[in-house]
C-alpha positions in Angstrom: 61.0 75.9 65.0 63.8 77.8 66.5 63.3 81.4 67.8 65.6 84.4 67.4 67.0 85.8 70.7 65.7 89.2 71.6 67.6 92.2 70.3 65.7 94.6 72.7 68.8 96.1 74.3 67.1 98.9 76.3 70.2 100.6 77.6 71.6 101.0 74.1 68.3 102.8 73.2 69.2 105.5 75.7 72.4 106.4 73.7 72.1 108.6 70.6 74.2 107.9 67.5 77.8 108.8 68.2 78.4 111.9 66.2 82.1 111.5 66.2 81.7 108.3 64.1 80.6 110.5 61.2 83.8 112.5 61.5 85.9 109.3 61.7 84.2 108.0 58.6 84.9 111.2 56.7 88.5 111.2 57.8 88.9 107.6 56.6 87.3 108.5 53.3 89.6 111.5 52.8 92.7 109.5 53.7 91.6 106.8 51.2 91.3 109.4 48.5 94.8 110.6 49.2 94.1 113.6 51.3 96.6 114.4 54.1 94.2 115.1 56.9 95.6 117.0 59.9 93.7 115.7 62.8 92.9 117.9 65.8 89.7 116.0 66.6 90.9 113.7 69.4 92.0 114.3 72.9 94.7 111.7 72.5 98.3 112.8 73.6 100.7 112.2 70.8 104.0 112.0 72.8 105.5 108.9 74.4 105.3 108.2 78.1 108.4 109.4 80.0 111.2 106.8 80.0 111.5 106.4 83.8 107.8 105.5 84.0 108.2 102.9 81.2 111.3 101.5 82.8 109.5 101.0 86.1 106.7 99.1 84.4 109.2 96.9 82.6 111.1 96.1 85.8 107.9 95.3 87.6 106.7 93.1 84.8 109.7 90.8 85.3 108.5 89.9 88.7 106.3 86.9 88.6 104.4 87.9 91.7 103.0 90.8 89.7 101.4 88.5 87.1 98.6 87.4 89.4 95.2 89.1 89.9 95.5 92.5 91.5 93.1 94.3 93.8 90.2 96.2 92.3 90.8 99.2 94.6 94.5 99.3 93.7 97.6 98.0 95.4 98.6 99.6 98.8 101.6 101.5 97.4 99.6 103.2 94.6 96.9 104.4 97.0 99.6 105.7 99.3 101.2 107.5 96.4 97.9 109.0 95.4 97.3 110.4 98.9 100.9 111.7 99.2 100.6 113.4 95.8 97.4 115.2 97.0 99.0 116.3 100.2 102.0 117.8 98.4 100.0 119.4 95.6 96.9 120.6 97.4 97.6 120.2 101.1 94.6 117.8 101.3 94.8 114.9 103.8 93.4 111.6 102.6 93.1 108.2 104.1 94.4 105.6 101.6 92.1 102.9 102.9 88.8 104.8 102.8 89.2 107.9 100.7 91.2 106.8 97.7 90.7 104.2 95.0 92.7 103.4 91.9 90.6 103.3 88.7 91.2 102.0 85.2 91.4 105.5 83.8 89.2 108.2 85.2 86.4 107.3 82.7 85.9 103.8 84.2 85.8 105.3 87.7 83.2 107.8 86.8 81.0 105.3 84.9 81.2 102.7 87.7 80.4 105.3 90.4 77.2 106.2 88.6 76.2 102.5 88.4 76.9 102.2 92.1 75.0 105.2 93.3 72.2 106.1 90.7 69.0 104.5 89.6 65.6 105.4 88.0 64.1 108.4 89.6 67.3 110.0 90.5 68.1 113.5 89.1 71.7 114.4 88.2 72.8 117.9 87.2 75.4 118.0 84.4 77.1 120.9 82.6 76.2 121.4 79.0 78.4 121.1 76.9 80.2 118.2 78.6 82.5 115.3 78.1 80.1 112.5 77.1 80.7 110.2 80.1 79.4 113.0 82.5 75.8 112.9 81.1 75.8 109.4 79.7 77.2 107.6 82.8 74.1 108.7 84.8 71.8 108.0 81.8 73.1 104.4 81.4 72.6 104.0 85.2 68.9 105.0 84.7 69.0 108.5 86.2 67.4 111.6 84.7 69.9 114.2 83.6 69.2 117.9 83.8 71.6 119.9 81.6 73.0 123.1 83.1 74.2 125.7 80.4 77.9 126.0 81.0 79.4 127.5 77.9 81.7 130.6 77.7 78.7 132.9 77.6 76.7 131.3 80.4 76.4 132.1 84.1 76.8 128.5 85.4 76.1 129.4 89.0 72.9 131.2 88.3 71.8 128.4 86.0 72.6 125.8 88.6 70.5 127.6 91.3 67.7 127.9 88.8 67.8 124.2 87.9 67.8 123.2 91.6 64.8 125.5 92.4 62.8 124.3 89.4 63.5 120.5 89.8 60.4 118.6 91.0 62.7 116.0 92.5 65.6 116.9 94.7 68.8 116.4 92.6 71.0 113.7 93.9 74.3 114.5 92.2 76.2 117.3 90.4 79.0 116.7 87.9 81.7 119.3 87.5 84.8 119.4 85.2 87.3 122.3 85.6 89.4 122.9 83.6 86.7 121.9 81.2 86.6 119.4 78.4 85.5 120.6 75.8 85.2 124.4 76.6 88.6 124.9 78.5 86.7 127.1 81.0 88.6 127.5 84.3 87.5 128.5 87.8 89.2 129.6 91.0 88.9 128.2 94.5 86.2 130.7 95.4 84.0 129.2 92.7 84.3 125.8 94.3 83.6 127.3 97.8 80.3 128.7 96.5 79.3 125.5 94.7 80.1 123.4 97.8 77.9 125.7 99.9 75.0 125.3 97.4 75.4 121.5 97.3 75.6 121.2 101.1 72.5 123.4 101.5 70.5 121.1 99.2 72.2 117.7 100.1 73.7 117.1 96.7 76.7 114.9 96.0 79.5 116.5 93.8 81.6 114.6 91.4 84.5 116.7 90.0 86.6 115.6 87.1 90.1 117.1 87.4 91.6 115.5 84.3 93.5 118.6 83.2 94.9 119.7 86.6 98.5 120.1 85.4 97.9 121.5 82.0 97.5 125.1 83.1 99.2 128.2 81.5 100.3 131.8 82.1 100.6 131.3 85.8 97.1 129.9 86.3 96.9 126.9 88.8 93.8 124.7 88.7 92.4 124.2 92.2 91.1 121.0 93.7 87.6 121.1 95.0 88.8 119.1 98.0 90.8 122.2 99.1 87.4 123.7 100.2 86.7 123.2 103.9 84.0 120.6 104.3 84.0 119.5 100.6 85.0 116.0 101.5 81.6 115.6 103.3 79.8 115.7 99.9 82.4 115.5 97.1 84.8 113.2 95.3 87.4 114.1 92.7 88.6 112.1 89.7 92.1 112.4 88.2 93.9 110.7 85.4 97.6 110.3 84.6 96.7 110.2 80.8 97.4 113.9 80.2 99.9 115.0 82.8 102.2 112.0 82.2 101.3 111.0 78.6 99.9 107.7 79.8 96.5 107.7 78.0 96.8 104.1 76.7 97.9 102.8 80.1 94.4 103.6 81.6 95.6 104.9 85.0 93.4 107.1 87.1 92.0 107.4 90.6 89.2 108.9 92.7 89.5 110.5 96.1 87.4 112.2 98.7 84.1 111.3 100.4 84.4 107.8 102.0 80.8 106.9 101.4 81.1 107.4 97.6 84.6 105.7 97.6 83.1 102.7 99.4 80.2 102.5 96.9 82.7 102.6 94.0 84.9 100.0 95.7 82.0 97.6 96.1 80.9 98.0 92.5 84.4 97.5 91.2 84.8 94.4 93.3 82.1 92.8 91.2 83.3 94.1 87.9 87.1 93.9 87.8 90.3 92.7 89.5 92.1 96.0 88.9 94.7 96.7 86.2 98.0 94.8 85.6 100.1 95.3 88.8 103.2 96.5 86.8 101.1 99.4 85.4 100.2 100.3 89.0 103.8 100.2 90.0 104.6 102.5 87.1 101.9 104.9 88.4 103.6 105.0 91.7 106.8 106.0 89.9 105.0 108.7 88.0 103.4 110.2 91.1 106.5 109.9 93.4 109.3 110.3 90.9 110.8 113.4 89.2 108.1 115.8 88.0 110.2 117.7 85.4 108.4 115.6 82.8 105.1 117.1 83.8 106.5 120.6 83.3 107.9 119.6 79.9 104.5 118.3 78.8 102.7 121.4 80.1 105.1 123.7 78.2 104.6 121.7 75.0 100.8 122.2 75.2 101.2 125.9 76.1 103.5 126.4 73.0 101.0 124.6 70.8 98.2 126.7 72.2 100.1 129.8 71.3 100.9 128.7 67.8 97.3 127.6 67.0 95.5 130.6 68.6 97.8 133.2 67.1 97.7 131.5 63.8 93.9 131.4 63.7 93.6 135.0 64.8 96.0 136.0 62.0 93.6 134.6 59.4 90.6 136.3 61.0 89.3 133.5 63.1 89.1 135.2 66.5 89.6 132.7 69.4 90.2 133.1 73.1 93.4 131.5 74.5 92.5 128.9 77.0 94.1 129.2 80.5 94.3 125.4 80.8 93.5 122.0 79.2 94.7 120.4 76.0 91.8 121.9 73.9 90.8 125.1 72.1 87.1 125.7 72.1 86.6 127.9 69.0 83.4 129.7 68.0 82.6 129.0 64.4 83.3 132.1 62.2 80.2 134.2 61.6 80.3 133.4 57.9 79.9 129.7 58.6 77.6 129.8 61.7 74.5 128.8 59.6 76.2 125.5 58.8 76.2 124.3 62.4 79.1 122.5 64.0 78.7 119.1 62.2 78.5 120.5 58.7 81.3 123.0 59.4 83.5 120.1 60.7 82.7 118.2 57.5 83.6 121.2 55.4 87.0 121.5 57.1 87.8 117.9 56.4 86.7 118.0 52.8 88.0 121.4 51.8 90.9 122.0 54.1 92.0 118.5 55.2 91.7 119.7 58.8 89.7 117.5 61.3 88.1 119.0 64.4 85.5 117.8 66.8 82.0 119.3 66.2 80.6 121.0 69.3 77.3 119.3 69.0 79.0 116.1 70.0 79.3 117.5 73.6 75.6 118.4 73.9 73.2 121.0 72.6 75.2 123.7 74.4 78.2 122.9 72.1 76.4 123.9 68.9 78.1 126.8 67.2 81.6 125.7 68.3 84.3 123.2 67.3 87.0 121.8 69.5 90.7 121.6 68.5 92.9 119.1 70.4 96.5 120.4 70.9 97.8 117.1 69.7 99.5 118.1 66.5 103.2 118.9 66.0 104.2 122.5 65.1 105.0 121.9 61.5 101.7 120.1 60.9 99.8 122.8 62.8 101.4 125.5 60.5 100.3 123.4 57.5 96.8 123.2 58.8 96.7 127.0 59.3 97.8 127.5 55.7 95.0 125.1 54.6 92.5 127.1 56.5 93.8 130.4 55.2 93.4 129.1 51.6 89.8 128.0 52.4 89.0 131.4 53.8 90.4 133.0 50.7 88.4 130.7 48.4 85.2 131.5 50.3 85.9 135.3 50.2 86.7 135.8 53.8 90.3 136.8 53.1 92.2 138.4 50.2 95.5 137.0 49.0 
């Protein structure tokens, strides 16, 4: 008699149901029923990649030598471009051989770094709410995650010190993400100086996700943690071209900083991949070294969308704080709907206003009470969404005609 293979997939048991799948299903059902759903739920740039970057990829793809396996740590020219970019942008010196590695998007680099450096018994400190790979990368690797309250109303530094003091096991690693996804919270260089000091005192690695470095508004400039003296001794920083250059689908990122962590990631990647298609890496070189006016155009587009959405929500009585950076608006649920919770409120917006947002609970318990808008909708559609929300508020008695 034949036997069935085991379906005891223990790592999958560590992962809760993906709450965004519920929203995706509701969007699909609404669309099938003829609703015109205006989707702010994803962090997926809606504009094309700048032409000079696409042209560079096409030209490189015509070269047969670029069709072979690549290097998992990235070709030499892309690592040189990464380090030169950091020097120009942050005045940070990096060795392209030991302190920089190309990744297949920042998410892959973060996930593989946790596999390379963490195991059962390790404790990792992660902000809450957080982008899911920040807690679940360590969880998949077997580590124990301690959530640090990091919402708009929380004192992250005080909460961090408290968590370190109360941990029965010395934490091994701390994740940071500023400007933040999902909360859009921003920090200054002095914040990083204090965090680096704390981490050095306690011997804790820092992994900083700088995905939204260039999407900053109103004169704010997002700092790099590597600008802090001595940070490279304990920290690495991850960056992606997805947002700054509209290259989300290309899967282009990199990690830089501490050579021990870079070496660990390099070794892990050497077993898992051969790098991305070389023409994509050549296009990344063009993005980092070529004209940067496209980055400014992209930044201004997000700033204008932020203004339109924030001012429009405020005009219908939904008070929101304008973010200083990122491609997201972290909006507290209006008081009249707080009792619904973020999931039920997000469902209500789809069903009754044809507006899709991401429920805050999808980013951790600290996200409850909020929803996230992605600034990924053209102005005309945003205005339509605002009118839909206004009509909903009128129907529910929050506004008069």
